[in-house]
C-alpha angles and dihedrals in degrees: 000000000000115000127180144151124269127184125237110245099179147341110226113196113212104168133352088272104030134064141162118240108209120196135179111266105209105177096323109152124199146153118247107262098035125116139211136216110239116202136183107248115262091010132094096223113112142156134204118241129176117233111257098185127080129252089252097054116102090220138052118242127194122188106216134184113211109229114211091224094037114102092184099056088044091052090051094049093058098046117128122230109271094036114132131231132182114241121198121192154327098252139169142051103241090120133133118273122225096257089058093047088052093056105269111159107272136187120204113199119188141165120206115318089357083096087081100094091041091055089053092047093052097044091045095045107027094174096063118134095233149142125201127213109187120186118201141149098242137017093246087067092071089116116197093356092150091068091065126074105256095232090052099050120080121185123206116198118191101188105033134036097232100099131079090266129024107220141040127315090247091056090049093050092049088057096044114047119217121226110250095234092055115116109228130198117193126193129170140063120354096246091056093047093048093049095043090049090054090049094049092047089055087056087057099254109157118233093253089062094057114073121177144192121186120218113198 
């Protein structure tokens, strides 16, 4: 797997816990939905991060949540512009199928920073026939919301009534049935994905219409 150095262009702070790591792109090629392994040069430590930016951007963005006990995310957040990181990839198969690219009705369901691949999908393919259901704790965690068409983005907030729906994504789905021919992409924590998959299966969606990517 190809591995090379990329320079830090900027650290963009979004919330007290979350930031965007922006690297120079060089000639790095990827499919929206793929991820990379970011490593500290000359060390074996590395973490997997989905690509947040689009295929047309001249930089590489990664949406990262700083974990209080996580040395790696804390290290990344405090890097200065010009610092170097090793990037290995791209990897992964959480990419759009041809039916989705051609306009088939699609539902993108994310929790937290699991919105990353969907942000890349929509920025890279702005004519998709999609809806987004994004579950977060607070409204300020609507990361990259401006990239989505307002009428296609629905924010579920579980700890504050400032979103489009007060409650979890699973509760919202139970109140709003999904057509069984919809292609669904799920990205987030494993509990959410397991619960949402069960709900979608009850609505009659076949396994091939439910595509998942777990964020730990």
